[in-house]
N, C-alpha and C positions, 0 to 999 in steps of 0.2 A: 504494500500500500504506500503510495507516494506521500511524503511529508507535506503538510500545507505550507504554502509560501506566505511570507509576511503580509502581502497585500490581500490574499484570500482570508487570512485570519482577521485582518482589519475589517473587511467587508462583513464577515460573520459577526464581529463585535458590534458594528453599526446595526445589524439586524436584531441582535440581542437587546438593543436599547428600546425596542418596541415589543418585546415578547410579553406574553400574558403573565409570566411568573415575575412577581414584584422583586424578589431577591436577585434574579438574573438580570433584570432591567437595571436595578440600582448598581449592581456590580459592573455591568457593561458601561454605564455612564461614568462610574468612577475610573475605570480603566481608560476610557476615551479621554477623560480629563488628564490622566497621567501621561498619556501619549502626547497630547497637545502641549502639556507643560514641558515635556522633554524636548519638543521641537521649538519651544519658546525660551524659557529660562528654567532649567532644571533646579530643583530645590537642593541647595547645598547643605541644608540642615538635616536632611534625611537621605544620605547617600544610598542606603539599601532599599529605599521605598520602591523604586522601579523594579529592581531584581526580585523583590519579594512578591509583587503583585502582577507583574507582566510575564507572559510566556516567552519562551526563547524567540519565537517568531516575531512577537510584538516588540521585543527588545532590539531586534535587527531592523525593524521597520523604519524606513526613511521616506516620509511623505513629501511630495512636491507641493509647492505653494498652492497650486490649483486644488489639490485634495484637502489641504488645510482650510482653505476658504470654503470649500463645499461642506466640510465637517461643521464649520461655524454656522452656515446657513441651515444645515440639517438640525443642529441643536436648537437654534432659535425657533425653527418650525416645531420641533418636539415640545418646547416650552409653551408654544401657542396651542397645540392640539392635544397635549397630554397634561391636563391640569394637575394630576396626581404626581407628575414628575417634573413640574416646571422648575423647582428649585435645583434639583439634581442636574437637569439639562443646562441651566444657567451657570451652575458651579463648574461643570465641564467646559462650557463655552468660554468662560473668562480665563481659562488656563491657556488658551491660544494667544497668539500675538494679536494685539488690538487692531492692527491693520486688517486682519482677517475677520474679526468679529464685530467691529463697531457699526458697520452699516446694517447688517442683519439685526443687531441688537436694537439700534435706534428705530428701525422699522417695526420690530416687535413691540417696543415700548409705545410708539405712536399709535399703533393699531389695536393693541391688546393690553397695554400696561395696567389699566385699572382692574383687569380680570386676574392678574397674577396673584399668587398667594403672598403672604407677608414674607415668607422665607425666600421666595423667588425675587421679590422686590429688593430684599437685602442683597442677594447675589447680583442683581442687575446694578444696584448702586455701587457695589464693589467693582464690578466690571467697568463702570464709568470712571471710577477713581483710577483704576489701572490704565485705562485709555488716556486719561489726562497726564499720567506720569510717563507713559510711553506713547506720545501722541503720533498718530499717523499724519502724514503731510496734509491730508485733506480734512482734518478734524474740524476746522472752522467752517468749511463749506457744508459738511455733513450736519453740524449742529445748527447752522443757519436754516437748513432745510427741515430738520426734525429735532427741534429743541426739547429736551426732556425736563426742563426746569419746572413747568407746571405739574408734571407728574411727580417729580421728586418732592415738591411742596405738598401735593395731595398725600403721598405716602407718609411724609413726615407728620402731617396733621392727623392721619387716620391709623397710624401704626404705633407700635410700642416705642419706648425710649431708645432702645438700641437701633431700631430701624430709623427713627427720626435723626439720631446722631449720624448714622451712615449716610442718609440723604443730605443732611446739611454739609457733611464733608464732601460729598460728591459735587454738590452745587459750588462749594468753595473752590474745588479743584478745576471745575469747568469754566468758571467766570472768565479767565483769560482767553478762552476760545469762543465765547459766546458773542454774537453781534452786540454792538455797544448798547442799544436800547434794552436788550434782554439782560445784559450783564449788570446794568444799573438796577433793574428790577430784582435780580437775584441777590444783590448785596444787602 
């Protein structure tokens, strides 16, 4: 029996993210997040994290940018269509490079942000903070087209203290990239 290649194993993992078994789904999303993190900024504080949780095939996996972008779009779509997994999908999503996830994230937030769970809102705010720290070259233009400021305010007012703090921090980090009128309102 031939051994699975890394790309086949990746495709199987993406399919497992929508399986009916909750434990398999959560595990798949966690592993997708680990893979995206390895392609972005591996965690130096947990050197054995990847070897402990990823198979040999997934450790050898090197995804091209087009597949990393596709994974970010896929995870944003999962957060939209699978409300029970929205937080896990956004957790995995924001492990990718912001250049790959910011556009699908902003679209998700503009179209479905108020439907996300509080846990997913927290993950989305964290993803926005990360994007502001590692800004894609087109971040200003993307924020001008789909500004999440009102949604962050909504979450801050309707969430718990931890979510409110995270939303306030996200707004603070995004201010330099917002159009001047919106930046004045956010401060």
